[in-house]
N, C-alpha and C positions, 0 to 999 in steps of 0.2 A: 865412505865409514864403513868401520870394519862389520868381522861376525859380529850379528846378533845374539847375544847372551841367550837365547833360548835354544835355539840351532844349536850351539856351540856344545851347551849342557846333554841335546839330546845325542850329541854323536858321541859323545864321552862314555854316556850310557851305548853304548852300540846302533841307536836307531838306526832306521837308514830313513832320508830323508827327499821326498817324492816330491817333486813340483810340477806346477802347472804348467811352464813353456819351457824349453835348454838355457832361454839368458837368463832364466834364476837359476838354476843346477849352474851354468858355469858362472856367473857371481859370485852361489857361496862354495865353488870348488875354491875362484881364487880368493878369496876371504880365508878361510880356510889355510889354504898355501901363504899368504902375505902371513898368516899370522903364526905359522907355525915358522918361519922364518926368520920371524921378530924375536923368538924365542929361544933361536939360535941353533935350531935342530939343522941337523944336516942331511936325513931322510924321513919320509913315514909313507906310512900306505895312503892312497889316493880316497879321499873322502868318498861315504858313502852317498854321495847327492845327487843323481839322479830326475832328469823330467821324468814323468808320467809315460812316455808311448816308449821311451827306452826299460824302464824296468816293468812295463807287463810285455813289451819282446824277451827282455830276460829270464820271466817266469815260460814263458812261450817256449823257449828253447832247453830251457827242464824238463820243460811235458816231453820233445821231441827227443832230447839226449837219455831219457828211465823210458821211449817207448808205450808213454802213455796216449800218444796222438800219431795219426797216420796223416793227418789232411797239410796240405801246401798253404802258407797264406802267401794271399796272391798280394805283388804289388799292384800302386796305380794301374800303370802299363797294363799288369797284367789282365786288371779286373777291368778297367777300362775295354779289353778288346774282349771278356768274355760280355760281356754289355755290348759292344757294338756286330758281336756275333746273332743275337739272342733278337736287337731291334733285326737287322737283315733277314730272317727271317720270315719278316712284316709282310705278309700281302699288302697290309694296308699301309705301310710305309715305305712301297717298293718307287713312287713317284719323285723323295728325296734324293738330293741328288747326293745326300753326305750325315750319315745317321749319328755323326762326331759329337756332335754338340748336344743332340739328345742323348745320347750315349752318355753323357758326361753333369744331364741334367739326369738321370737317371740310378747315376752311382752314387751321389750325392744324397738323393729322396733315399737311397738306400739304407747309408752310410744317417740320416737322420731317424732311419726308418730304429734301426739296430741300436743307437743312441740310447734311445728311448722308449726303450723294448715295445716297438710295435710290429714286431714283422705278424705273428700269430694271428693280433686284432686289425689288421689291413683286410683280413677273406671278407668280413662281411660290413666293411665302413667307405668299399667304392662307391660314389654317388653318380658323378661325373663321369663323361667319354672320357677324361684325360685317367680321372683315377681307375675305373675301370679297365681303360690300357694297360695302364701301370701293374695294377693288383696279375695281370696275365703275363708280360715282362714278369715281372717277379717269383713266379710258380715257376715261369721256364729257369729264370736264372738258379732258384734250387736245386733246381731238377740237375740241372749242366753242372755245378758246382758239386752236387751228390755223389754225380754216377764217379765224376775226373775227380774228387778226392780233395777239389779245390775250398777253398776257407775265406772269404770276402774279412778285409784288415777290420775292418768295426765288427765282427761278429768275436774278434777274439776276447774281448773282454766278458762275453755272457760265459763262451767253453773255459773260460780261467773260474768265474764263479764257480761252475760246476767242477770243477777238476776241485779248489780248498775244498769241498761240500765230500766232495770222496776221498780226500786225504792225498793228493796224489802229487802236491807241490808241500818240499819241505826244508827250503833253500827263503822261504821268508822270513824268518827273523822273528825276535820277539815284540820288535816297535815299530812302528812309521808313522811319522809323523809330515803329512801334507802340507806344503806352502804356497799359497797364492794361487789359489783356487777360490775366486767368486762365487761359480755353481758349481757340482759337481753334477752328472747328467743321470740318469736311472739308471746307467747301464755302469758306470766308473760308481757309484752308489753301492748297485749288490754286488758287484765285486768289496768293495770296501766292505759290507754286514757280513760276508760270506767270512772277511777273512776274523771279523768280530767273532764271528759264531766257532770259530777254532780258537779261542784265546790269543789269537795275536790283538796287539794293545795299537791302534789309529788313531793319531790326536789330530788335530786341524790348529794349525798354528797360524795366527794371523800376525804381522808383523808390522812394530808401532814404533817410533820414534819416541813415543811420550805423550805427554798434556800440557807438557813447554811446547809444544808445535807453534809458530808463528801462521795465522791463516788470514789473508788478507783474499777482498773480491774486485778487481777492476775493471769501470765497464770503458768502452776505449768507442771512439769516436766510427770508425769501421775497423774492417781487416789489416789495411796495411799499415794504420797506427795502432793497432793490438799487437802484430808481428812486431812493429820493432821498438816497442816499448820494451818488450818481453826477451827482444838481442839484447837491447842496452841491462837492462838489469841481471840478466846471465850474465853480462862483459861487469858489470859491477860486481859481483858475487865473487867472481874469480879476481879479480883483481882485490879485492878484500882478502879473498882466503883459497893462496893459489892453491892447496893441498884439495878446495874443494868439490864433489861431485855433485853435479848438476843436471836434474832432467828433465827435459822439456817433453810435456805428453799432449799427443793432436788425437783427438779423434776424425780418423776418415785422412790420416798422415801421407798416404799413396796422393790425394790430387791435392795437397798442398807443398810436396817436397822440394819441387822444381821451385818456386817462389820462398819457401824458411830457406835452400840454401843457396838461393841469393844475398836474400838479408842478413843470414847469420855471417856469410862469406864476407859480406860491407863492412859489421861489426864487427865482428869477432875479432876478423882474420881479414884485417884489409890487403896485406901483403900477400894473399893469394890471387888479388887481380891481378900482377902480374901472368902473363900468359905462358911464360916456364915455370912457373910454381909448381913444389910436387904438390901432388894433390894432398899424402897422409900428413902432409904437417899440420891441420886441419885441427882447431880445437876441440870441434864436434862430431858424430857419427850418428850415422841414421840405425837404428838397433834392425827396421827393418829391410831386408833385402827384397831387390826385385826382378824381374822372370830372367831368369837364365839368355831365355833369348832377345830378351831388350837389351843386355849387355854388349857395347860394341864389339869386343873381341869374337862375341860370339856371334855377333848377325853376320860379321862377315862370314864365318863358316857357314853359316847358312846359306846365306847369299851365294856364296863360290857354288855349293853342291847344286843350288838351284840352275846356275848361270852351265854346270857343264851339261845338262840335259834338257834346257829350252834356253830363249828371249826373257833378259829385265827388262823395265822401263832401264830410261836412260840414268833418272836419277840416283835407281843403285848403282851401277854400273859406272858412274862419276865418284859418285861415294868408296866405290873400293879401288882408283885408281889412286885417290888418293886419300887411301885407308894406310894405318903403316901397322898393320897387320898383311896385307898384302904382299908378300914378295919387295918390301920397299926396300931400298936403298938409298944412304942420302941422295948422292953424286944423284938421280933421278927423280929427288921430288919436284924439284921445281921445272924440269920437261916434261911430269906427267899433268902439274896441274896447267901447263902453256897448252898442250895439247889434249886435254879437257876442256879446255875457254875456248880455243881458238878454230880447233879442229875437230873435235868431236861435237862439240853442241852449235857446229854451223854446217854441218852436213845434213843432209835433205834427205829427208822420212817423214814419210807420212806416219806408219805409227811408231813413235820413240820407241819401241824396245829391240835389245839390243846383242845379238846370239853370241855366243865366242867367238864361232866362223868369222863373223864380220867385220868382228872388231880387231881380227889377228890383219883382216886383209887391209883395212883401215889402215893401222897401224904401222902396218908395211910401206902405204907407199906416204904416210906421217913426213911433213917437211924434218922433223928433228929422228925420225929413226934410231939414227946412229947412239944418241943419248938413251935410246929405248933397249934397248938389245937385251937389258935384265927380264926387263917387266913381258918384252917378245916370248922370250925365250919361256917364261913360265906361262904364256898364254898358250903356247904350242904346249908344255909336256901336258897341260889339261886336259890342249885336247885329244893329245894320245890316249889318256886311262880315259876321260871321258869315251874314245869311243873303242877303247878293247875291255873297257873293264863294266862300266856303267851300261852301254847302248845295249841294242834291244828288250824282247821282252818274256827273256830269263826271269824265272823264279828262283829265290834262293834262299839260305837263312837269314834269317837278321844280324846272328853272329859271325858269314861269309857278308853281307853287309857292310860291317862297320870296320872289317880288313880295308876292302872299296874306297872306302870312305877315307880311312885315313891314308891312303896312297894320293887320293884325289886332293887332299889337306896339303900334303907334303909336297908334291908337285907342283900348286899354287904357293912355295913359301908361307903358305898361313903362320903367322903366332905375331908375338912380340920381339923384335931385334935385337932389344939388352933385357931378357924377361927379370925384372923384379918380382915384388912378394904378390902382389896381390893379382899380377897376370902368370906367375902362375899357381895361386889358389884357382883362375880362372879354367887355365885348362887342365889342371884334377875335376875342377866341376865338371868340363864338357865330359873329360873320360870316364865319370860318374855315367855322364847319363848317356854315352855311346851304354854305358856297360847293363844300363836300366834296358837300352836295346836288345840290347841282347834276350835281357831275361824275355823277353815279347816270342822265345821259342818255346815256351812252355809246354803250348799248345803242339807241334810240329809242324804247322804250317808253314811256306814256303811263298815270299812273294815278293812283290820286281820292285827296285826301287826307288819307283816314285812313292809304291807304299812306304815301304822303310823310310825314304823319308820324310813321310806327311806324321809317320808316327815320332820318329824323331822330333820333327817339328812339335807337335804337343807335349812332348818329354819338356824340350827347351819353353814353352812359354808356362809349364806348369811344374817345370821346379824352379826353386828360389836361392838367389845367390846374396851373400853377400859376404867381403871378406873381415877374413877373422879380426875380432874386437882388435882396435890398439888400445884400449882402455883408456879414452879419450875423457876428458873431462865432462865434458857434457853429450847426456846420452837424449839424441829426443827418438821417439819410442810413439805408439799406440797405447791405450790404454790397456790392454790387455796382457803385451808386453810389460809393463809396469808390475802388472802382479809377482809379488814375492823379493822383492826388491829394495831396499829402502837408497835416502840420498841424504845428503847433505841441503839443498833444496832443493825445491821442483815449482813449474812454472807448466800449468794446467791450460792449455789453447783452446775458446773456441765453445766455453759452456754456456751457451745462449742460450734458451727456450726451443729455439729453432733447429740447433743443430747437435744437442746433449739431451736424454740419449742420445744415440744414431739409429736411424729405424731396424730394425729386427727383419729378417722376413723366412719364412717356411720355407716350402715345397709345391710348387704349381701343382704337382703329381698326386699328393696326398692330401687328402678329405681336408677340408678345414678344420671340421668338429674333428675330426680327430687326433689332429696336431692342436689342439685346442685341450684334450681330453690328455696328451701323451703331456703337453705342458712346453711345447714346442715354442721358444722365445716365437714374438710379432703376434700372436694369441691370445692375448689379455693382460690389457692393457696394465693394470694394475701389479702381474706380479713385475712384467718390462719396467713399471717405474720403481717396486724392489728394489731390483738387480742392480738399476741404473743406480738411484742409492748409496746399495751398499758399493759397488765398485766404486762409487765418488767420496764415499765414506774410507774405504781403503786409502783412495793416495792420496785423502786430505794428510791421514796418520802416515804417511813413509816418509816424511821428508821434517827436517826442523824448522824450514822455512818451504811455505803453500803457498802460492797467487794461483788465482781460481781471474778467469778473464775471459773477458766479451765483446765482441762488437757490436752498438747499438746498431749499425746498419749494416744493413748485408744485402747481396743482390736479390735473399728473399724477400724481403724486406726488415722493415724495424722487430728487432727482437727485446728479452729483460730476461734475465741472468734463470739458466735454466730450475724447474722447483727439482731437479736434483740435488742442488746445495742446502733445498730447506735443513735450518737446527745446526749444521758446522760452526756456525757461531764465528759466520765468516768476517773480517773486519771492512769494512767499504773505502776504497783508498780511489780517490784519482788518477787516472794515466801521469799526468802532467807534477806532482805531489810527490808519485812514485819514485822514479827519475829524473836526476840531474846531472842535466849537461856539464859536461869539465867544460870550460870555458880555454882552459889552457890548451885539448884536445882536440876542440871543435872549431877552434876559432885560427883560422890561417892571416896573412898579408896579404892584403889584394893588389897589386901591381896593373896599372892600365896603361894599355900598349894604343897605338894608333891599327885599327882593324883594314887596314886598304894598302895601297900600293903598296910593292915591294920586293916585285921580280923583275925580271930582264921585258920589257917588249916582245912580241913576235917579229921574225924576222918578216921582213920585204920576200913574202913567198904565199903561192894560193896556199889555202888553209882548207884539209876536208872537211866534210860536215854541213854545208851549205843554207840555210836558212834555218836550220835547227840550234845551229850558234847564238842566231839572234833571241832564237826562243827562251833557251837557257839562258840565261843572258836577263832575260826580260824577265825571267821565273826566278832565280835568285845568281847572283855572281860568284859564289861559292860553288856551288852547284856546276856550272858553266864551266871555271877554271878546275875543280878537280875531274867534270868526263870527257873536257874537251883540251885542256895541256896535261895534265897528268893523268890519263886515262885511266882513270879510275872507273871501272866499267864494272856493270854489271854482269855477272854472270847469267846469260842468255837460256830460258827454259822452252823446251819444245812442248808444242802439244801436239794433243793428234787430232792427225787431218792441217791441216791449212789455219794459220793464225792469222789473227786478222792482218796483222802488215803484209803477210801472201794474199791475202785474198786480196788486200785490196792492190798489189799491183800485178794481179791477173787481169781485175777489173781496168787498169791504166793501160795496159797489151793490149790488151782484147779489143779498145777504144783505142788507140793508135793506133792496129792494123786495120781498123776497117774504114777510120776515116783516113789513113795514107789511099787503100782503092776505092773509097767513098768522094772526099775532096768537098763538096757541096750539098746544101739541102734540099736543093733542085734537083738534084742528082739523086738523093735520098729518096723522093717523091714519087720518081719518076721508075724507081726499079719495082717492080712487082713481089710483091711479098714474099712467096713462094722462094725467090731468088734473094731476098732478104734476109730468109730466115735460114739459110744454106749457106751465106758469107758471113755471117753470124757465128753459127755452128765452126768453119774453119778458123773463124779468126781466135774464139774459144780455145778451140783445139788445139791452135798453135800456141797460147795464150798459159796453158797446164802439159804443155810439153816436157816444160820440167818435173815439172810433179808426175808423169804420167811414164817418167824416166826412171822412177825410184817405185813405183810401185810394182808390188813381190808379191801381193797375198791377195785373195777373192777377195777379202773386207778393202782393198787398195783402189779396187778397181770397182765396184760398188759403191765406194764414197769417193771416186770421181765423178763419176754415170751420175748420183746426186747432184754433185758441183755443175758436174755440164747442164743439167737443166735449169738449178737453179741460174745460173747464170742468165742462160735464151732466157728464161722469164725477166732475171732484171735487166738488162742489157735491152730487151723486148720495148721494153716500157721507157726507156730510156731513150732510145730512137723516138719512138710515137711523143713524148716529151719535144725532143730536136726539130721536130716537123713542126710543133703548134708555134715554135719561137721565129721570131722577123726572120728574111731570108738574109744567108751566111754563107762562106766560103770557108774553109779551116787551110787559113795560111799554115800555119807552121803544128806538128805533133812532135809531145817530148823533144824540142831541145836543150838541148845542153849546152850550158854556157862556161866555160872553162876557167875564164880568169875572170869573174865581175868583181869589180870595186865599189863597194860602199865604206866614206869615210879612208882609214887606213886598213882596212881585211877587203883583202883578194880569195873569192870563194868564187866554188864551183857548184852551179845550180841547175837545177830543170825547169824548166816551164812545162805545162802540163800540154798547154794547148793556146791556141790563138787563132782567130777568127776574126774574117772582114765581116762588118754586117753596115752597110748602105755606108757604106767610107771611110767608117774606122775601125778602131783593132778591140776587141772586148778578151782578153786573158782572162782564162778559166782555168781553176784549179779542181781537180775532184775530188770531194771526199768519199769515202765508204762509211761514214762517222758524224757527230752530230758536230757544227759546223755552226759561227754565226758571221756579220759582218761586222758587229757589234765588238767583237775582240782584238780588228784590226784599231781602234776607237782611243787609244788608251797610250797613257807613258811604257806603259809594259805590256804592250801585245801580248795576246796567249798566241794568234798565229800569223807572227809576222810572214807569212810565203808570197804573199797576195802582192802585199803592198810592199816587195821586196822588191817583187816583178814590173811593180808598175813604176816603180822610183827608176829600175833601171833600164824602162823601155817607156822613158818619162819622154812627149812629145804628140803636138797638134794631132799626128794618128789614134793619141792612144785613150779612147773613148768612156773603157766601162771594164771593171773588174770585178770576178764573181765568180763563188761556189759553186763546182758543178756536183750537187747533194746527191750522189749514186745512191740511193737509201730506198727497199721497196716500201710500198706506200704511201700517205697523203704527203708526206716526210721530202717524197722527190721531187725536188726544183731547181731550177736554175736563178742563185742568191747572191747582190751586191750591188754595185753601184757604177752609174752613171753618169757621162755627163752631160750627155744631152736625151732625148725622146729618141725611141726608135733601137735604140738600143738593147736595154733589155725590155721583154714582155713585160716583166715588173720588176721596178728598180726600187731601195731601200731607199728611204729621207737620206740626205746628207745636209749638214751641220754648215759644211764648206761648200764653196765651189771642188769637183773634183782636182782642179789642176794645181788650188790652194791648198787641199790635201795632203799631194802629189808630195807636196813642200813640208807638211808635217808630217811628212811619213817618214819622207829623207830627213826630216831633224832629229826623229826618234832613233832610226835605226842607224844611224850615223852616233850619234850618240852609244848606243849601245857594242857597236860596233866598236866605238872608243875605247870604252869601258872594257871589252873582251882584248883584245891586242896590249893594254898598256896592262892588263893584270889586276885588275882591279879585281877583289874577290871575299867581297863584303860578304858576311851571313845574312841575309833580308829577303826572306823569303814575301813575295806577293801578298801571298793571302796563307797567312798562319793558324791556324799548323794542317788546312789543306794544300796549298804546297809542297810541303813535307811528305806528304801521307804513302806515296809510292814512291820517293825523292832514295836512291840505293845510297845516298853518300849519309846518310845519318850516322853511321859509326865514326865518323870523318870531321863533319862541322860539332861547331863548338853551341850549338845552342841544347838546350836541357829539351832531350822527347820522350824524357821517362812518363811524363804524363800527359804525351802523347794523344793518345785512345778515350784518352777524359774529358783533352781538350774537344778534340775533332763529335765526340757525343754531344757537347754542351754549342758547340759555334752552329750559326744559326744556318750558314752558308755553307756548300761548299767547291770544291774548283770544278770548272766548266769541266766536261768533258767533253773531250778533243778525239777526234774522229782520224782513223788512219787513212792518211792520202797515198 
């Protein structure tokens, strides 16, 4: 859209145009520039168009220059510091670990009070403990500010109002046009009335495209359909009118930003699905920025600063190693990823936190350290700066700390290798955040590095960053950001009665009755409804074609159109009738291919992976092929303490050591209880020796002590169960078979234990998780370890297979099948005699082994979608997993939980 006629005429009269937000001011200035270029003008003065905050800041500067005021207007960091100072002096808050969040709440409450002219009314309105406490804090805040000649930003409008009345401001001009204000706050209205009182013409102008606007209402089935239809409608508008400017207005935009980006990318810019495509080529952009701390380049900077003085969680260190913003050179990229996947994540640690010093030592020992010399040099340089410039309890000014922060980041090689426009703007925003940190020296208080870093993080969390607008044809924005702008077409998402208008909230620190009397949003239903109606009407008239939409079904329940739409004369249309798919664009020719074998068979050698290979093949041929032939492995995650697999290994090892010493049930029964407890403790200690070797903190030691006690109780109960079994002798424990043949496969497997019971052999597989013998009786068994061991050990001596469920409580038991009585205290019923069952297992396992050896990689999950839920190959397989969560919710069953052995 061009420059609105009313705005153009006002500017030609010499008026100053003041907008409700920075976005509207920027767009109006750009419209002026476009019009002047179209007129052939070579140069012109900048248009007198500015946002309210910029305009009032100019008026304040005039007062300062003329010596009319002497107060220092606090920026948000400085005001936050004053509020923290006030709260830290409160004895009642001495037990709080940090008053930062409370200071932020107090600052917002004070801002609300000032905006609604309620400072003086607070004194007689406090009725609750919270409001009385805030009244006390507010008095202290005012005393501190008065003594130091400070002024909160929210109080500027009140001072300007008085200055206008005194005749101290001369540069206001003869006419002011307000654009994009749905509702002025009382403080803003007071300044406006003061200006009118001294003869300034102040006009509120509502931009509109006229009565010819087309306005429709769409009711979609759900939010997914609503967003999809909106994206296709926007695409249709752009295809029909290539030069059109389109707005997509979304209440609560930040919560839906990722979803909108995904759908718009798919519909409006499918070429950006290429991972190498540049993001700045999208035909849409979000007008609302995001917190600076969440921008990847900034998040890396903050993590590097934290890392210099303390340990970081493994996942954060992993992110740093792979980040292009941390001293990255192309030659190291692959080596860094390999170090992260195969060395860092496999290092044993009880607390998955990594210090800078620890990583330097590990990397110096790494197999690929020769390729990582650049990174290792960066780490060592960081260590030097951290030790000489950041360490210790020395307190300095914030300005001094910003210098040292710069030194640390320079040593780390922080920043983009090839700085494009967005990276340049990001760095500039970071520098402005550091400049704001320096302003925290306003009170002359020196702080330690940790405190300075906390303040920098606070600034980064509260600084919004959005790259300069590319003037993309599609602007995605919130309802407030749309104020003061006009468009060719507009789609307003989410106007159901459960989502629009959005719930307004005041402050929990202010008395509710006072907020209601002041007219704060969220305290009067009728007033809030009128505000929403006025805002909705403004949006309805801001474009030539407007579509309002809502989802009939949402997570919160079924909804109807918002009452705020009443009286707009909307034409109801169906989603299907509004958007017609272009068959030529959406249809593709399909080619059918045989999805089966097509790869070389495995060579005749031992394949590492054991029975897990057969388990994966039973789950899904493609998963087995991807994980065990393509080696598409999922990155390991490191848990706090011992994970389930490690716990299982400790149990295995402790029992192996115990039975290597004990050998028979008779010896177990004959051993005195105290002696048995001593031997069990020794076995547990040996099993935990590896974990104990990496215990470095008091937490580690306490955790291992707890594990020792837990294992002692668990294995004591297991041995009690063993003594109630029929008499047995342990023939072998943890027997490794290096070349076990099953069909065409040669595997390396380990048998947990083989007992001799009444002359017959019983194969036992320990499980610390859930397991049941029923898992063995299908064509695609869940846990084929014991059937495999039975097949490999087949003979007249083998008369039983069983899970040893080493689990606390009533689930602890020996559970399986036996060929005759007396082998197991309680054997499960079998459909076939054991010998015939072993033959059946051999047939099933040989079939799975043959499929794997031949490379049969069909995508055929055993139980879709449960089998796919935790599969790491979902990015590679050809199933449509986009609706996986939905199908999982609707699924009656779920995958069997398999314990760790």
